[in-house]
C-alpha positions as a Markdown table, in Angstrom:
| # | Residue | x | y | z |
|---|---|---|---|---|
| 1 | Met | -69.2 | 59.2 | -52.2 |
| 2 | Glu | -69.7 | 58.6 | -55.7 |
| 3 | Lys | -69.1 | 61.4 | -58.0 |
| 4 | Arg | -72.1 | 62.5 | -59.9 |
| 5 | Cys | -72.1 | 64.3 | -63.6 |
| 6 | Phe | -75.5 | 66.2 | -64.0 |
| 7 | Ser | -77.0 | 67.8 | -67.2 |
| 8 | Gly | -79.4 | 70.8 | -66.3 |
| 9 | Met | -79.1 | 72.3 | -69.8 |
| 10 | Ile | -82.0 | 73.4 | -71.8 |
| 11 | His | -81.1 | 73.5 | -75.3 |
| 12 | Ser | -83.3 | 72.9 | -78.0 |
| 13 | Asn | -82.5 | 69.6 | -80.2 |
| 14 | Leu | -81.2 | 68.3 | -77.0 |
| 15 | Pro | -80.5 | 64.9 | -77.0 |
| 16 | Asp | -80.8 | 62.1 | -74.5 |
| 17 | Leu | -77.1 | 62.7 | -73.0 |
| 18 | Asp | -77.9 | 60.1 | -70.0 |
| 19 | Ala | -78.4 | 57.3 | -72.4 |
| 20 | Ser | -75.3 | 58.2 | -74.4 |
| 21 | Asp | -72.9 | 59.5 | -71.8 |
| 22 | Asn | -74.0 | 58.9 | -68.4 |
| 23 | Leu | -74.5 | 62.4 | -68.0 |
| 24 | Trp | -77.6 | 62.8 | -65.7 |
| 25 | Arg | -80.6 | 64.6 | -66.5 |
| 26 | Met | -81.4 | 67.3 | -63.8 |
| 27 | Pro | -85.2 | 69.2 | -65.0 |
| 28 | Asn | -84.6 | 72.6 | -64.4 |
| 29 | Ile | -87.6 | 73.6 | -62.5 |
| 30 | Thr | -88.7 | 77.6 | -62.2 |
| 31 | Gln | -91.2 | 80.0 | -60.6 |
| 32 | Thr | -92.9 | 80.5 | -64.0 |
| 33 | Ser | -93.3 | 76.2 | -64.6 |
| 34 | Tyr | -96.4 | 75.5 | -63.3 |
| 35 | Pro | -99.1 | 77.9 | -62.3 |
| 36 | Gly | -99.6 | 78.9 | -58.5 |
| 37 | Trp | -96.7 | 80.6 | -57.9 |
| 38 | Thr | -97.4 | 84.6 | -59.0 |
| 39 | Asp | -95.6 | 86.8 | -56.8 |
| 40 | Pro | -91.4 | 85.8 | -57.1 |
| 41 | Gln | -91.1 | 87.5 | -53.9 |
| 42 | Gly | -93.4 | 85.2 | -52.1 |
| 43 | Leu | -93.7 | 81.4 | -52.3 |
| 44 | Pro | -96.0 | 78.9 | -54.2 |
| 45 | Thr | -99.5 | 77.8 | -53.8 |
| 46 | Gln | -100.5 | 74.0 | -53.1 |
| 47 | Gln | -101.3 | 74.4 | -57.2 |
| 48 | Trp | -97.7 | 74.4 | -58.0 |
| 49 | Phe | -96.2 | 71.8 | -55.9 |
| 50 | Asp | -99.2 | 69.7 | -57.0 |
| 51 | Ala | -98.1 | 70.5 | -60.5 |
| 52 | Leu | -94.8 | 69.7 | -60.1 |
| 53 | Ala | -95.7 | 66.6 | -58.1 |
| 54 | Thr | -97.7 | 65.4 | -61.7 |
| 55 | Ala | -95.4 | 66.7 | -64.2 |
| 56 | Gln | -91.9 | 65.6 | -63.0 |
| 57 | Asn | -91.0 | 61.8 | -63.3 |
| 58 | Pro | -87.2 | 62.1 | -64.2 |
| 59 | Thr | -85.3 | 59.0 | -64.0 |
| 60 | Arg | -82.6 | 59.6 | -62.3 |
| 61 | Lys | -85.1 | 61.2 | -59.2 |
| 62 | Trp | -83.2 | 64.9 | -59.1 |
| 63 | Ile | -84.3 | 68.0 | -59.8 |
| 64 | Gln | -83.1 | 71.5 | -59.9 |
| 65 | Val | -85.1 | 74.8 | -59.0 |
| 66 | Asp | -83.6 | 77.9 | -60.2 |
| 67 | His | -84.8 | 80.9 | -58.3 |
| 68 | Glu | -82.3 | 83.7 | -57.7 |
| 69 | Val | -84.5 | 86.5 | -57.1 |
| 70 | Trp | -85.0 | 86.5 | -53.1 |
| 71 | Pro | -82.8 | 89.3 | -51.8 |
| 72 | Val | -79.8 | 88.2 | -49.5 |
| 73 | Gly | -77.8 | 91.8 | -49.2 |
| 74 | Thr | -78.7 | 92.3 | -45.5 |
| 75 | Gln | -78.8 | 89.4 | -42.5 |
| 76 | Thr | -82.7 | 89.8 | -42.2 |
| 77 | Asp | -82.6 | 89.3 | -46.3 |
| 78 | Arg | -80.5 | 86.1 | -46.2 |
| 79 | Gln | -82.3 | 84.7 | -43.1 |
| 80 | Gln | -85.7 | 85.0 | -44.4 |
| 81 | Thr | -84.6 | 83.7 | -48.0 |
| 82 | Ala | -83.4 | 80.8 | -46.5 |
| 83 | Gln | -86.3 | 80.5 | -44.7 |
| 84 | Lys | -88.2 | 80.5 | -48.0 |
| 85 | Phe | -86.4 | 77.9 | -49.5 |
| 86 | Leu | -86.3 | 75.7 | -46.6 |
| 87 | Thr | -90.4 | 76.1 | -47.3 |
| 88 | Leu | -89.7 | 75.3 | -50.5 |
| 89 | His | -87.8 | 72.7 | -50.2 |
| 90 | His | -90.2 | 71.1 | -47.6 |
| 91 | Gly | -93.6 | 71.7 | -49.8 |
| 92 | Ile | -91.5 | 69.7 | -52.3 |
| 93 | Lys | -90.7 | 66.8 | -50.6 |
| 94 | Thr | -94.2 | 66.6 | -49.0 |
| 95 | Val | -95.7 | 65.9 | -52.8 |
| 96 | Arg | -92.7 | 64.1 | -54.0 |
| 97 | Pro | -90.4 | 62.2 | -51.2 |
| 98 | Asp | -88.7 | 60.6 | -53.7 |
| 99 | Leu | -87.2 | 63.0 | -55.5 |
| 100 | Lys | -84.1 | 65.1 | -54.6 |
| 101 | Val | -83.9 | 68.6 | -54.8 |
| 102 | Cys | -81.3 | 71.6 | -55.9 |
| 103 | Phe | -81.3 | 74.6 | -55.4 |
| 104 | Tyr | -78.8 | 77.0 | -57.6 |
| 105 | Gly | -76.8 | 79.2 | -55.9 |
| 106 | Met | -77.7 | 77.5 | -52.4 |
| 107 | Pro | -76.7 | 77.6 | -49.8 |
| 108 | Thr | -73.4 | 79.9 | -50.5 |
| 109 | Leu | -73.5 | 82.9 | -52.2 |
| 110 | Arg | -70.9 | 83.2 | -54.9 |
| 111 | Asn | -67.8 | 85.6 | -54.2 |
| 112 | Thr | -65.1 | 86.5 | -57.1 |
| 113 | Trp | -62.7 | 88.6 | -55.3 |
| 114 | Glu | -63.2 | 88.7 | -51.6 |
| 115 | Cys | -62.9 | 85.0 | -52.1 |
| 116 | Met | -58.9 | 85.4 | -52.5 |
| 117 | Ser | -58.0 | 87.7 | -49.9 |
| 118 | Tyr | -56.3 | 86.5 | -46.8 |
| 119 | Pro | -59.2 | 84.8 | -44.7 |
| 120 | Ser | -58.4 | 87.7 | -41.8 |
| 121 | Leu | -59.6 | 90.5 | -43.9 |
| 122 | Pro | -63.1 | 91.9 | -43.3 |
| 123 | Gly | -64.6 | 91.1 | -46.4 |
| 124 | Val | -63.5 | 87.9 | -46.3 |
| 125 | Ala | -64.9 | 87.4 | -42.5 |
| 126 | Gln | -68.0 | 89.3 | -44.1 |
| 127 | Trp | -68.7 | 86.5 | -47.1 |
| 128 | Arg | -68.4 | 83.7 | -44.7 |
| 129 | Ala | -70.8 | 85.3 | -42.2 |
| 130 | Ser | -73.1 | 85.8 | -45.0 |
| 131 | Asn | -73.0 | 82.4 | -45.3 |
| 132 | Asn | -73.3 | 81.0 | -42.2 |
| 133 | Asp | -76.9 | 83.2 | -42.0 |
| 134 | Ile | -77.9 | 81.0 | -45.0 |
| 135 | Gly | -76.5 | 77.9 | -44.0 |
| 136 | Ala | -78.0 | 77.7 | -40.0 |
| 137 | Ile | -81.1 | 77.8 | -41.4 |
| 138 | Leu | -80.8 | 75.7 | -44.9 |
| 139 | Ala | -78.0 | 73.8 | -45.3 |
| 140 | Pro | -78.9 | 70.8 | -42.4 |
| 141 | Val | -81.8 | 69.7 | -44.9 |
| 142 | Leu | -80.8 | 70.2 | -48.4 |
| 143 | Asp | -79.9 | 67.1 | -50.7 |
| 144 | Ala | -76.7 | 69.0 | -52.0 |
| 145 | Tyr | -75.1 | 72.0 | -52.1 |
| 146 | Cys | -74.6 | 73.6 | -55.3 |
| 147 | Pro | -72.5 | 76.6 | -55.2 |
| 148 | Ser | -72.6 | 78.4 | -58.5 |
| 149 | Val | -68.9 | 78.8 | -59.9 |
| 150 | Tyr | -69.2 | 80.7 | -63.4 |
| 151 | Trp | -66.5 | 82.8 | -64.5 |
| 152 | Tyr | -66.2 | 86.3 | -66.0 |
| 153 | Tyr | -63.5 | 86.8 | -67.7 |
| 154 | Asp | -61.2 | 85.8 | -70.8 |
| 155 | Arg | -57.9 | 86.5 | -71.9 |
| 156 | Ala | -58.7 | 88.7 | -75.0 |
| 157 | Thr | -60.7 | 91.0 | -72.9 |
| 158 | Asp | -58.8 | 90.9 | -69.4 |
| 159 | Gly | -55.1 | 89.7 | -69.8 |
| 160 | Asp | -53.2 | 86.7 | -69.3 |
| 161 | Asp | -54.0 | 86.1 | -65.5 |
| 162 | Val | -57.4 | 85.2 | -65.6 |
| 163 | Asn | -57.0 | 81.5 | -65.7 |
| 164 | Asp | -55.0 | 81.8 | -62.3 |
| 165 | Leu | -57.4 | 83.8 | -60.8 |
| 166 | Phe | -60.0 | 81.3 | -62.1 |
| 167 | Gln | -58.4 | 78.9 | -60.4 |
| 168 | Arg | -58.6 | 80.8 | -57.0 |
| 169 | Tyr | -61.8 | 81.5 | -57.1 |
| 170 | Ile | -63.5 | 78.2 | -58.2 |
| 171 | Arg | -61.2 | 76.8 | -55.2 |
| 172 | Lys | -62.3 | 79.2 | -52.7 |
| 173 | Asn | -65.6 | 78.8 | -53.7 |
| 174 | Ile | -65.8 | 75.2 | -53.3 |
| 175 | Glu | -64.1 | 75.4 | -49.8 |
| 176 | Glu | -66.5 | 77.9 | -48.3 |
| 177 | Ala | -69.1 | 75.2 | -49.5 |
| 178 | Gln | -67.3 | 72.4 | -47.7 |
| 179 | Arg | -66.8 | 75.2 | -44.5 |
| 180 | Ile | -70.6 | 75.3 | -44.3 |
| 181 | Arg | -70.9 | 71.4 | -44.7 |
| 182 | Ala | -68.9 | 70.6 | -42.3 |
| 183 | Ala | -70.5 | 73.3 | -39.9 |
| 184 | Tyr | -74.2 | 72.7 | -40.5 |
| 185 | Gly | -75.0 | 69.4 | -42.7 |
| 186 | Asn | -73.7 | 66.1 | -43.1 |
| 187 | Pro | -70.9 | 64.0 | -45.5 |
| 188 | Asp | -73.3 | 62.7 | -47.2 |
| 189 | Gln | -74.7 | 65.7 | -49.0 |
| 190 | Pro | -72.8 | 66.3 | -52.0 |
| 191 | Ile | -71.0 | 69.3 | -53.2 |
| 192 | Leu | -72.5 | 70.1 | -56.9 |
| 193 | Pro | -71.0 | 73.0 | -58.6 |
| 194 | Tyr | -73.0 | 74.9 | -61.0 |
| 195 | Ile | -70.7 | 74.8 | -64.1 |
| 196 | Trp | -71.0 | 76.5 | -67.7 |
| 197 | Trp | -68.6 | 76.9 | -70.8 |
| 198 | Arg | -70.3 | 80.7 | -71.7 |
| 199 | Arg | -68.6 | 83.7 | -69.9 |
| 200 | Tyr | -70.8 | 84.7 | -67.6 |
| 201 | Gly | -73.2 | 87.0 | -68.8 |
| 202 | Asn | -73.5 | 84.6 | -71.6 |
| 203 | Gln | -71.6 | 86.9 | -73.9 |
| 204 | Lys | -69.1 | 83.9 | -75.3 |
| 205 | Asp | -67.4 | 81.0 | -74.7 |
| 206 | Leu | -64.8 | 80.5 | -72.0 |
| 207 | Asp | -61.4 | 80.0 | -73.0 |
| 208 | Leu | -61.3 | 76.4 | -73.7 |
| 209 | Asp | -58.0 | 75.9 | -70.8 |
| 210 | Ile | -60.2 | 77.3 | -68.6 |
| 211 | Trp | -63.4 | 75.3 | -69.0 |
| 212 | Gln | -61.1 | 72.7 | -68.4 |
| 213 | Asp | -59.5 | 73.5 | -65.4 |
| 214 | Met | -63.5 | 74.2 | -64.2 |
| 215 | Val | -64.4 | 70.8 | -65.2 |
| 216 | Arg | -61.6 | 69.5 | -63.6 |
| 217 | Ile | -61.5 | 71.1 | -60.2 |
| 218 | Ala | -65.5 | 71.1 | -59.6 |
| 219 | Tyr | -65.1 | 67.1 | -60.0 |
| 220 | Arg | -62.1 | 66.6 | -58.0 |
| 221 | Glu | -62.6 | 69.2 | -55.5 |
| 222 | Gly | -66.3 | 68.7 | -55.3 |
| 223 | Asp | -68.6 | 65.7 | -55.4 |
| 224 | Gly | -69.1 | 66.5 | -59.4 |
| 225 | Phe | -71.1 | 68.9 | -61.2 |
| 226 | Ile | -74.1 | 70.0 | -62.6 |
| 227 | Leu | -73.8 | 71.6 | -66.2 |
| 228 | Trp | -75.7 | 74.5 | -67.2 |
| 229 | Gly | -76.7 | 75.8 | -70.6 |
| 230 | Gly | -78.9 | 76.5 | -73.9 |
| 231 | Tyr | -80.3 | 79.9 | -73.6 |
| 232 | Gly | -80.1 | 83.0 | -76.2 |
| 233 | Pro | -77.5 | 82.2 | -78.6 |
| 234 | Asp | -76.4 | 79.1 | -76.7 |
| 235 | Val | -80.2 | 77.6 | -77.7 |
| 236 | Asp | -79.6 | 75.2 | -80.3 |
| 237 | Trp | -77.4 | 71.9 | -79.3 |
| 238 | Asn | -76.4 | 71.3 | -83.0 |
| 239 | Val | -74.3 | 74.0 | -83.2 |
| 240 | Lys | -70.8 | 73.1 | -83.1 |
| 241 | Lys | -69.3 | 72.8 | -79.6 |
| 242 | Pro | -65.5 | 72.9 | -79.0 |
| 243 | Trp | -66.0 | 72.1 | -75.3 |
| 244 | Trp | -68.5 | 69.3 | -75.6 |
| 245 | Asp | -65.8 | 68.1 | -78.1 |
| 246 | Trp | -63.4 | 68.3 | -75.3 |
| 247 | Leu | -65.7 | 67.2 | -72.2 |
| 248 | Gln | -67.7 | 64.0 | -74.2 |
| 249 | Pro | -64.8 | 61.5 | -73.9 |
| 250 | Arg | -63.8 | 62.3 | -70.7 |
| 251 | Leu | -67.8 | 61.7 | -69.1 |
| 252 | Pro | -67.9 | 58.9 | -66.7 |
| 253 | Lys | -68.5 | 55.3 | -68.4 |
| 254 | Pro | -71.9 | 53.5 | -67.2 |
| 255 | His | -69.5 | 50.9 | -65.1 |
| 256 | Gly | -67.6 | 53.7 | -63.3 |
| 257 | Met | -68.2 | 57.3 | -62.2 |
| 258 | Leu | -64.3 | 58.7 | -62.9 |
| 259 | Leu | -63.7 | 61.0 | -65.4 |
| 260 | Thr | -61.3 | 59.8 | -67.5 |
| 261 | Glu | -58.1 | 61.7 | -68.6 |
| 262 | Leu | -58.4 | 64.4 | -66.2 |
């Protein structure tokens, strides 16, 4: 499978990074992007689907849908939420069968601490069972698996071992997506982790070496990545960005999809 690198970023003043850097654009769609989806716990009406079908004409035929409010706390919650995503997926495909759809954080739930424990411990088993609840319903139909691997910590605040913890965390979350794909999906469904150079909560930039490892591991052990960012204090693309200064020269070139010097 060819590895792909996508931009899901929403900065103001964002240039055409597909043309300049072969970073494929993936437009971001939410409940409020179009009229016809008034209840965030419910589902869109046909009006919403029709508006999406008219508005979206991305060059690369990929879109991302970010909807994070459906509950996942109980098994019933997870199964109902998976069914809602399945209905959402079907509705989009009905009006635009040419589009490929990514759902942020689906079909595997991000786990920070239990994922790094021994597989036999109860917390790990519960995490995997929770992902089975969703994966059994949703995973077979997805165009891609899109786990979120945003990170919460930095050295100045949290100590010197945060990079070691991060590397274990991201690998375990990608491995879990691979497990769900093997159990319920097929090998043609890419695993595209969502990555972000900001500390989760948008408080500050990650340590640069953690950002570098996030890119490397997502790309090498997944099937590419989706680059997120562009709201709050990070909204202006024109601000100097050390994370981009490192990433840009390593992005795929038009003749091939390998990042250089990773």
